[in-house]
MIFIVEX-764469 format. One record per residue: residue in one letter; x, y, z of N, C-alpha, C in turn. Coordinates in steps of 0.2 Angstrom, whole numbers, padded with zeros to 4 digits, always signed. Atoms other than C-alpha are relative to their C-alpha. Example, Ala and Ser with C-alpha at 12.3 -4.5 7.8 and 13.67 -1.06 7.14 Angstrom:
A+0004-0006+0000+0062-0022+0039+0004+0006+0000S-0004-0006-0001+0068-0005+0036-0004+0005+0003
This chain:
M-0001+0003-0006-0271+0388+0331+0005-0005+0000S-0005+0005-0001-0257+0378+0337-0003-0007+0003E+0002+0007-0003-0258+0359+0341+0006-0003+0003I-0005+0003-0004-0247+0352+0354-0001-0006+0003L+0000+0006-0003-0243+0335+0360+0004+0000+0007V-0004+0000-0007-0239+0333+0379+0000-0007+0002T-0002+0006-0004-0231+0318+0386+0000+0001+0007G-0001+0000-0007-0232+0314+0404-0006+0005+0003A+0006-0004-0001-0249+0324+0404-0004-0001+0007T+0004+0002-0006-0256+0314+0419+0004+0001+0006G-0004-0001-0006-0242+0318+0431-0001+0007+0002S+0001-0006-0003-0241+0333+0442+0002+0006-0004V-0003-0006+0005-0230+0344+0430-0004+0000-0006G+0004+0000+0006-0239+0338+0415-0007+0003+0000R+0007-0003+0000-0256+0343+0421+0001+0008+0000Q-0001-0008+0000-0249+0361+0424+0002+0002-0007V-0001-0002+0007-0242+0361+0407-0006+0000-0004V+0007+0000+0003-0259+0356+0400-0004+0006+0001A+0004-0006-0002-0268+0369+0410+0003+0007-0003R-0003-0006+0003-0256+0383+0404-0001+0000-0008L+0001+0000+0007-0258+0377+0386-0007+0002-0002L+0008-0001+0001-0277+0377+0387-0001+0008+0000A+0001-0007-0001-0276+0395+0393+0003+0004-0006T-0002-0004+0006-0267+0400+0377-0003-0001-0007D+0004+0002+0007-0280+0394+0364+0004-0004-0004T-0004+0005+0004-0269+0379+0359-0004-0006+0001D+0002+0007+0000-0276+0362+0354+0005-0004+0003V-0004+0005-0004-0269+0350+0367-0002-0007-0001R+0001+0007+0001-0266+0332+0363+0004-0003+0006A-0004+0003-0006-0260+0321+0378+0001-0007-0002L-0001+0007+0001-0252+0304+0377+0000-0003+0007A+0001+0004-0006-0258+0292+0391+0000-0007-0001R+0001+0007+0001-0256+0274+0394-0007-0003+0000D+0007+0002+0000-0274+0273+0398-0005+0006+0000P+0004-0006+0001-0285+0287+0391-0006+0000+0004E+0006+0000-0003-0300+0281+0400+0001+0003+0008T-0001-0002-0007-0292+0285+0417+0004+0006+0001A-0004-0005+0000-0282+0300+0412-0002+0006+0004G+0003-0006-0004-0294+0313+0421+0003+0007-0002L-0002-0006+0003-0289+0327+0409-0006+0004-0002P+0006-0004+0002-0300+0342+0405-0003-0003-0007E+0004+0002+0006-0313+0338+0391+0003+0003-0006E-0003-0003+0006-0304+0350+0379+0006-0004-0003V-0006+0003+0002-0289+0339+0378-0002-0007-0003T+0001+0006+0004-0288+0325+0365+0005-0005+0003V-0005+0005-0003-0281+0310+0375+0001-0006-0004L-0002+0006+0004-0272+0297+0365+0004-0005+0004S-0004+0005-0003-0266+0280+0370+0007-0001-0002G-0007+0001+0002-0247+0278+0370+0004-0001+0006D-0005+0002-0005-0232+0274+0380+0007+0002-0002L-0006-0002+0002-0215+0282+0380+0005-0005-0002S-0004+0006+0001-0207+0265+0380-0001-0003-0006E+0002+0002+0006-0215+0262+0364+0000+0005-0005P-0001-0006+0004-0208+0275+0352-0005+0001-0006D+0005-0001+0005-0221+0271+0338-0006+0003+0002T+0006-0003-0003-0235+0277+0349+0001+0008-0001L-0002-0008+0001-0226+0295+0348-0002+0002-0007E+0001-0002+0007-0227+0295+0329-0007+0000-0001R+0007+0000+0001-0245+0290+0329-0004+0006+0004A+0004-0005-0004-0250+0303+0342+0002+0007-0002S-0002-0007+0002-0240+0318+0334-0005+0003-0004P+0005-0004+0004-0251+0332+0327+0001-0001-0007P-0001+0001+0007-0254+0329+0309+0002+0006-0004T-0002-0006+0004-0246+0340+0296-0006+0002-0005R+0005-0002+0004-0256+0349+0283-0002-0005-0006E+0001+0005+0005-0254+0334+0271-0003-0006+0003G+0003+0005-0003-0262+0323+0284+0004-0005+0004G-0004+0005-0004-0248+0313+0291+0003+0002+0006P-0003-0002-0006-0238+0313+0307+0005+0006-0001S-0005-0005+0000-0228+0329+0310+0007-0002+0000R-0007+0001+0000-0210+0328+0305+0004+0006+0003S-0003-0006-0002-0206+0345+0312-0002+0001+0007A+0002+0000-0007-0208+0341+0330+0002+0006+0004P-0002-0006-0005-0198+0356+0338-0005+0006-0002R+0004-0006+0001-0210+0368+0329-0007-0001+0002R+0007+0001+0000-0226+0359+0331-0002-0004+0007S+0002+0004-0006-0226+0349+0348+0005+0002+0006F-0004-0001-0007-0220+0350+0366+0000-0006+0003A+0000+0006-0004-0215+0335+0375+0003+0001+0007A-0002+0000-0007-0213+0334+0394+0001-0007+0002P-0001+0007-0001-0206+0316+0395+0002-0001+0008T-0001+0002-0007-0205+0308+0412+0006-0004+0001S-0006+0005+0000-0191+0296+0408+0003+0001-0007P-0003-0001+0007-0178+0297+0394-0001-0006-0005L+0001+0005+0005-0180+0287+0378+0007-0003-0002Q-0006+0003+0002-0167+0275+0373+0001+0000-0008P+0000+0000+0007-0160+0277+0355-0001-0006-0003
């Protein structure tokens, strides 16, 4: 089973992405500024984070088989950012 991180999951487009992923037997993780008020389905693992704080993305990334954050994001996660990240 795939495990995917969705950023912007509490927005209108992000909620649609989450719903479609759940329909495909995917473990969905969502990044939210306030997990307590995210209002996402029970099946979603909601993690605290903010796109303006890049370290939160690494902590929220699906773990690798070795147990650490994924270093292969294009194969293991999907991001639907609502704003661009600064390099």
